[in-house]
C-alpha positions, 0 to 999 in steps of 0.5 A, a space after each residue: 830905583 834899580 841898583 843900590 850901593 850900601 856903604 858899611 854893608 857888613 855891620 848889623 845895620 848894613 846887613 839888615 839893609 842888604 836884606 831889605 834891599 834884596 827883598 825889594 828887588 834891588 841889585 845890591 853892591 856892598 862896601 865893607 872892609 876886606 876882613 869883614 866880607 865873611 859877614 856877608 856870606 849869606 848874601 854872596 850869591 845875590 849881591 856884589 861886594 867891593 872890599 875896602 875902607 869906606 873912606 877910600 875914594 877909589 873904592 867908593 867910586 867903583 862901588 857907586 858907579 851906575 847906582 841909583 841910590 847909596 845908603 851910607 852908615 856913618 861910623 866915626 871909628 878912630 880919630 882920623 876923620 873916618 866918617 867925614 872921609 866916607 861922607 865926602 867920598 860919597 858926596 863927591 863920587 856917587 852919580 849926580 842923580 843918585 839918592 843919598 841916605 845916611 845914618 847917624 844918631 840923635 846927637 846930630 842937629 841940622 838947625 839947632 832946634 833939637 831939645 836934648 835932656 841933661 842926661 842925653 847931653 851928659 851921656 854924649 859928652 862923657 862917651 865922646 871924651 872917653 872914646 876919643 881918649 881911647 882913640 876908638 871914636 870921635 863924635 865930632 867927626 860924625 858931626 862934621 860929616 853931617 855938616 858937609 852933607 847938609 851943605 851939599 847940593 845932593 838929594 840927601 836924607 840923614 836918618 837920625 836913630 834913637 837907641 837901637 835894640 834887636 827883636 822882630 820888626 814892628 814896621 816902618 818907624 815914625 819920625 819927627 823933625 826935632 829931638 824933643 818932640 813927645 813922639 820920640 819919648 820912648 827913644 827905642 827903635 828895632 835895628 831891623 826897622 831902622 834899616 827898613 826906614 833907610 831903604 824906604 827913604 830911597 824912594 820917598 821924595 818927601 824926605 829929601 833934604 830932611 834929617 828925620 829923628 826916628 822911633 819905633 812905631 809900636 813904642 809907647 810914645 808912638 802909640 800915645 801920639 797916634 791915640 792923641 791924633 785920633 782924639 783930636 
């Protein structure tokens, strides 16, 4: 892995991914809206920035050219298929052998075997309706984007994040295949560690074709799972 493209590089998660990728010695290309490039000023002498909308196919084609891996933040902004357009552009235009890693939330389910609490379902439903009514975001857009990823023949991973918080890194998060696993009970991950998992997934072939749901490795549920494994 030498050259990596980060689609959505100027956001909080994106900037953490930029730092982790640079720390690993990768050549980094970042995509973000032109008005957001200033958020990347701290990295400008160490990366290439391609300004433009992340669903702009010309922008994605230019940014991903020659890349060994592409990290994509799937953001369902607006009600015009932004996340779907972004995902499809990456799937269609990234180099054929590139490793593709996408980020989303727990609400995405690959096989329908995830078990969500009534509170979680209600929260997603209410947020989805309000956000769409305000024309701020469309949760279904992110769902459709992930369906396209799952159906593709690409070397993909979809990392499903729990609720995120700021704070010092705790190390690589732990994961389960399905929401509802006791391991995930704490529903908290440091944002910097979410970014670490995304970058680490680029070179983890065991995650190809997986949609891991992650949680912070030092959360109570993760520690309880480790203790149970030792006792077994």
